[in-house]
C-alpha positions as CSV (number, residue, x, y, z in Angstrom):
1,X,-2.3,16.0,-2.5
2,X,-0.6,16.8,0.8
3,X,-2.0,16.3,4.2
4,X,-0.8,16.4,7.8
5,X,-1.1,13.6,10.4
6,X,0.6,12.1,13.4
7,X,2.6,8.9,13.3
8,X,0.7,6.4,15.4
9,X,2.8,3.3,14.7
10,X,6.1,2.3,13.1
11,X,5.4,-0.9,11.2
12,X,9.0,-1.3,10.1
13,X,12.0,0.9,9.2
14,X,10.4,2.1,5.9
15,X,6.6,2.1,6.7
16,X,4.7,4.1,9.2
17,X,1.0,4.3,10.0
18,X,-0.3,7.9,10.1
19,X,-3.5,8.9,11.9
20,X,-5.0,11.7,9.9
21,X,-7.8,13.9,11.2
22,X,-10.8,14.4,8.9
23,X,-10.8,17.6,7.0
24,X,-13.3,20.0,5.5
25,X,-13.3,18.0,2.3
26,X,-14.9,15.1,4.3
27,X,-17.7,17.4,5.5
28,X,-18.5,18.4,1.8
29,X,-18.4,14.9,0.5
30,X,-21.8,13.4,-0.2
31,X,-20.6,9.9,0.9
32,X,-19.2,11.2,4.3
33,X,-22.1,9.7,6.3
34,X,-21.1,6.2,5.1
35,X,-17.3,6.6,5.2
36,X,-15.6,4.9,8.2
37,X,-12.8,7.6,8.2
38,X,-15.4,10.4,8.6
39,X,-17.5,8.5,11.2
40,X,-14.5,7.8,13.4
41,X,-13.5,10.5,15.9
42,X,-9.9,9.5,15.4
43,X,-9.9,10.0,11.6
44,X,-8.5,7.6,9.1
45,X,-5.2,5.7,9.2
46,X,-2.8,5.7,6.3
47,X,0.2,3.6,5.6
48,X,3.1,5.6,4.2
49,X,6.7,5.1,3.1
50,X,9.0,6.6,5.7
51,X,12.0,8.0,3.9
52,X,12.5,10.8,6.5
53,X,12.9,8.7,9.7
54,X,9.6,9.7,11.3
55,X,8.9,8.1,14.7
56,X,5.8,7.5,16.9
57,X,4.1,10.8,17.8
58,X,5.8,12.9,15.1
59,X,3.6,15.4,13.3
60,X,4.3,14.7,9.6
61,X,3.3,15.9,6.2
62,X,2.5,13.1,3.7
63,X,1.4,13.1,0.1
64,X,-0.7,10.8,-2.1
65,X,-2.0,10.9,-5.6
66,X,-5.7,11.6,-6.1
67,X,-5.9,9.0,-8.9
68,X,-5.0,6.3,-6.3
69,X,-7.9,7.4,-4.2
70,X,-10.2,7.2,-7.2
71,X,-9.0,3.6,-8.0
72,X,-9.8,2.6,-4.4
73,X,-13.3,4.2,-4.6
74,X,-13.9,2.4,-7.9
75,X,-12.9,-0.9,-6.4
76,X,-15.1,-0.5,-3.3
77,X,-18.2,0.5,-5.2
78,X,-18.0,-1.1,-8.6
79,X,-16.8,-4.6,-7.9
80,X,-19.9,-5.4,-5.7
81,X,-22.1,-3.7,-8.3
82,X,-20.7,-6.0,-11.1
83,X,-21.2,-9.1,-8.9
84,X,-24.8,-7.9,-8.2
85,X,-25.5,-7.6,-12.0
86,X,-23.9,-11.0,-12.6
87,X,-26.1,-12.6,-9.9
88,X,-29.1,-10.9,-11.3
89,X,-28.3,-12.1,-14.9
90,X,-27.6,-15.7,-13.8
91,X,-30.7,-16.0,-11.7
92,X,-32.8,-14.6,-14.5
93,X,-31.3,-17.0,-17.0
94,X,-32.0,-20.0,-14.7
95,X,-35.6,-18.9,-14.1
96,X,-36.6,-17.9,-17.6
97,X,-34.5,-20.0,-19.9
98,X,-34.0,-23.2,-17.9
99,X,-37.4,-22.9,-16.1
100,X,-35.8,-23.5,-12.6
101,X,-37.9,-22.3,-9.7
102,X,-37.7,-22.5,-5.9
103,X,-41.1,-23.0,-4.3
104,X,-44.1,-21.1,-5.6
105,X,-42.6,-17.6,-5.5
106,X,-41.8,-16.0,-8.8
107,X,-38.2,-14.6,-9.1
108,X,-37.1,-16.1,-5.8
109,X,-34.1,-17.8,-7.4
110,X,-33.1,-14.5,-9.0
111,X,-33.3,-12.7,-5.7
112,X,-31.2,-15.4,-4.0
113,X,-28.5,-15.6,-6.6
114,X,-28.3,-11.8,-6.7
115,X,-27.8,-11.8,-2.9
116,X,-25.2,-14.5,-3.0
117,X,-23.2,-12.8,-5.7
118,X,-23.5,-9.5,-4.0
119,X,-22.1,-11.1,-0.8
120,X,-19.2,-12.6,-2.9
121,X,-18.5,-9.2,-4.3
122,X,-18.3,-7.6,-0.9
123,X,-16.1,-10.3,0.5
124,X,-13.8,-10.0,-2.5
125,X,-13.5,-6.3,-2.0
126,X,-12.7,-6.8,1.7
127,X,-10.0,-9.4,0.8
128,X,-8.6,-7.1,-1.9
129,X,-8.6,-4.1,0.5
130,X,-6.3,-6.0,2.8
131,X,-3.8,-6.4,0.0
132,X,-4.2,-3.0,-1.6
133,X,-2.6,0.0,0.1
134,X,-2.6,3.5,-1.2
135,X,1.1,4.4,-1.9
136,X,1.5,7.5,0.3
137,X,4.9,9.0,1.2
138,X,6.0,11.0,4.2
139,X,7.4,14.2,2.8
140,X,8.6,16.0,6.0
141,X,8.5,15.8,9.8
142,X,6.9,19.0,10.9
143,X,7.3,18.4,14.6
144,X,9.5,15.7,16.1
145,X,8.2,14.3,19.4
146,X,11.0,14.6,21.9
147,X,11.4,10.9,23.0
148,X,7.9,10.2,24.3
149,X,4.4,9.5,22.8
150,X,1.9,12.2,23.5
151,X,-1.2,10.0,24.2
152,X,-3.5,13.0,24.5
153,X,-2.5,14.3,21.1
154,X,-3.0,10.9,19.5
155,X,-6.5,10.6,21.1
156,X,-7.5,14.0,19.7
157,X,-6.4,13.0,16.2
């Protein structure tokens, strides 16, 4: 899939950060109201391999695989869900099989273990997200910024 964005930062010689405006696809997505890229006026940022020598402020075309996006979506939603189920199962086992209770409330241990495991799942996704980057690649420089950064254009994107 190919998209267009503006290089907002050069991380090193081979990697650039691209600010991509949200597209019509975001408007049609049922999860758009919870997506940080859609909620941000600036759009999302993408790290991409820079084989064409793009610099800050350049308008570039970049590409990425849809299967990589689906892997990211699976990771963000399913890992916390699996931790949620694991916490639910462990809490249920402690309450029903081992007859462990907290106070006089029924199922309180199950609720607490479920919440703790869900938190662990969310934290693990956040940690994994820092390590996981979608392998995008800059395909072409559509417009080369002539030696200065156009701050107004970056703000609009």
